[in-house]
C-alpha positions as CSV (number, residue, x, y, z in Angstrom):
1,X,0.8,24.4,-4.1
2,X,3.9,26.5,-4.5
3,X,5.7,28.0,-1.3
4,X,3.3,26.0,1.1
5,X,4.9,22.7,2.9
6,X,2.7,19.2,1.4
7,X,3.3,15.9,3.3
8,X,1.1,13.0,1.3
9,X,0.5,9.6,3.2
10,X,1.1,6.4,2.2
11,X,-0.4,4.4,4.3
12,X,1.3,1.3,4.7
13,X,-0.8,-1.5,3.0
14,X,0.6,0.3,0.1
15,X,4.2,-0.2,0.7
16,X,3.4,-4.0,2.0
17,X,1.7,-4.3,-0.7
18,X,4.4,-3.1,-3.5
19,X,6.8,-5.4,-1.4
20,X,9.4,-3.1,-1.0
21,X,10.5,1.0,-0.3
22,X,11.9,2.2,-3.2
23,X,10.9,6.4,-4.3
24,X,9.5,5.6,-7.9
25,X,6.2,3.9,-6.1
26,X,5.6,6.9,-4.1
27,X,6.2,9.4,-7.2
28,X,3.5,7.0,-9.4
29,X,1.2,7.5,-5.9
30,X,1.7,11.5,-5.8
31,X,1.1,11.4,-10.2
32,X,-2.6,9.6,-9.5
33,X,-3.1,12.4,-6.4
34,X,-2.2,15.0,-8.4
35,X,-4.3,14.2,-11.3
36,X,-7.5,13.3,-8.9
37,X,-6.8,16.5,-7.6
38,X,-6.7,18.2,-11.3
39,X,-9.9,16.1,-12.2
40,X,-12.1,17.0,-8.5
41,X,-12.5,13.9,-8.1
42,X,-12.0,10.8,-5.3
43,X,-10.4,7.4,-5.3
44,X,-12.3,5.0,-7.6
45,X,-14.4,2.4,-5.8
46,X,-15.8,0.7,-8.9
47,X,-15.5,2.1,-12.6
48,X,-15.8,5.9,-12.6
49,X,-12.3,6.6,-13.2
50,X,-10.7,4.9,-15.9
51,X,-6.1,4.8,-16.3
52,X,-3.8,4.2,-18.8
53,X,-0.1,4.1,-17.6
54,X,2.5,5.0,-19.8
55,X,4.7,3.0,-18.4
56,X,6.7,-0.6,-19.8
57,X,8.1,-3.4,-18.5
58,X,11.4,-1.9,-16.8
59,X,11.3,-2.2,-13.1
60,X,10.9,1.7,-12.3
61,X,8.1,2.5,-14.6
62,X,6.3,-0.9,-12.3
63,X,6.9,0.4,-9.0
64,X,5.5,3.6,-10.1
65,X,2.5,1.9,-11.6
66,X,1.2,0.3,-8.4
67,X,1.6,3.6,-6.9
68,X,-1.1,4.8,-9.3
69,X,-2.8,1.8,-9.0
70,X,-3.2,2.1,-4.7
71,X,-3.9,5.9,-5.1
72,X,-6.7,5.9,-7.8
73,X,-8.0,2.9,-6.9
74,X,-7.7,2.2,-10.8
75,X,-6.7,-1.2,-11.1
76,X,-6.6,-4.4,-13.9
77,X,-8.7,-6.8,-11.9
78,X,-11.4,-4.1,-11.7
79,X,-11.1,-3.5,-15.6
80,X,-10.3,0.3,-15.0
81,X,-7.1,0.4,-16.1
82,X,-4.6,-0.6,-18.9
83,X,-1.1,-0.4,-19.7
84,X,0.8,1.1,-22.8
85,X,3.9,0.0,-23.3
86,X,5.7,3.3,-24.2
87,X,8.4,3.1,-21.0
88,X,7.4,6.3,-19.3
89,X,6.3,7.6,-16.0
90,X,2.7,8.9,-17.4
91,X,-0.7,9.2,-16.9
92,X,-3.5,10.0,-18.3
93,X,-6.6,9.7,-15.6
94,X,-10.4,9.5,-17.1
95,X,-13.4,11.1,-14.8
96,X,-16.0,8.4,-17.4
97,X,-19.3,10.1,-16.5
98,X,-17.9,13.6,-16.8
99,X,-16.0,12.8,-20.1
100,X,-12.5,15.0,-19.2
101,X,-9.2,13.6,-18.9
102,X,-5.7,14.9,-17.6
103,X,-2.0,13.9,-18.2
104,X,0.7,13.7,-15.4
105,X,4.2,13.1,-16.9
106,X,7.1,13.2,-14.4
107,X,9.1,16.5,-14.6
108,X,12.5,15.9,-16.4
109,X,14.2,18.0,-14.2
110,X,12.9,15.7,-11.1
111,X,13.6,13.1,-12.7
112,X,17.0,13.8,-13.8
113,X,17.6,14.0,-10.4
114,X,16.9,11.0,-9.1
115,X,18.4,9.1,-11.9
116,X,21.5,10.8,-9.8
117,X,20.8,9.3,-7.0
118,X,22.6,6.8,-4.9
119,X,19.8,4.7,-5.0
120,X,19.2,4.1,-9.2
121,X,23.4,4.1,-8.5
122,X,23.1,0.9,-6.1
123,X,19.9,-0.1,-8.4
124,X,22.3,-0.1,-11.5
125,X,25.2,-2.3,-9.9
126,X,22.2,-4.7,-9.2
127,X,21.4,-4.2,-5.4
128,X,17.8,-4.8,-5.0
129,X,15.7,-2.3,-3.7
130,X,15.2,-3.9,-0.2
131,X,18.9,-4.9,0.1
132,X,19.5,-1.0,-0.1
133,X,19.8,1.0,3.2
134,X,17.3,2.3,4.8
135,X,19.1,5.7,5.2
136,X,19.1,6.2,1.6
137,X,15.7,5.0,0.4
138,X,13.8,7.2,3.0
139,X,15.3,10.2,3.3
140,X,13.9,10.4,-1.0
141,X,10.5,8.7,-0.2
142,X,10.3,11.9,2.5
143,X,11.4,14.3,-0.3
144,X,9.0,12.7,-3.2
145,X,5.8,13.1,-0.6
146,X,6.6,16.6,0.4
147,X,7.6,17.9,-3.1
148,X,4.9,20.0,-4.6
149,X,3.2,18.5,-7.6
150,X,4.3,21.3,-9.6
151,X,8.5,19.9,-9.3
152,X,7.3,16.9,-9.8
153,X,5.2,16.6,-12.6
154,X,4.0,18.2,-15.6
155,X,-0.1,18.3,-15.6
156,X,-2.3,19.3,-19.1
157,X,-5.9,18.2,-19.6
158,X,-6.4,15.9,-22.8
159,X,-9.3,15.9,-25.3
160,X,-12.1,12.8,-24.3
161,X,-12.7,12.0,-27.6
162,X,-9.1,11.2,-28.3
163,X,-8.8,8.7,-26.1
164,X,-9.0,4.6,-26.7
165,X,-9.7,3.2,-23.3
166,X,-9.7,-0.5,-24.0
167,X,-8.7,-3.2,-21.8
């Protein structure tokens, strides 16, 4: 969507489920939405999609995963999500019926900008996300929701036969 302004809406229940406002959860949501758009599918209500998240135990990558699960409908409870502890903000989303898959990774240039933000500086000082002022975090979230997929992510197809979809 180069050149045009987009504005993704994240329902309030997603922020309530997540527990606080931070930039990583909306980035995860955007990754899930970008993957679904690339595959031409909607949110999973059953097991029509399967998601492999390459994140790890670090706080921001865990927040990313909450956004991905909310957007895609791929959850541990339904058994259509698995986490591999690689510490990356990356997912592979699989359309199980059509045996097609796409990988979405956070764009390193975008990630570098985020790591230099006031939000990340405060987090590195031990300040919890819920305690960071809205005037710091809200503009970051708004910029993420307005950003083009090409600015946020690197997106590419994945060979279905190479996937290990075991939960």
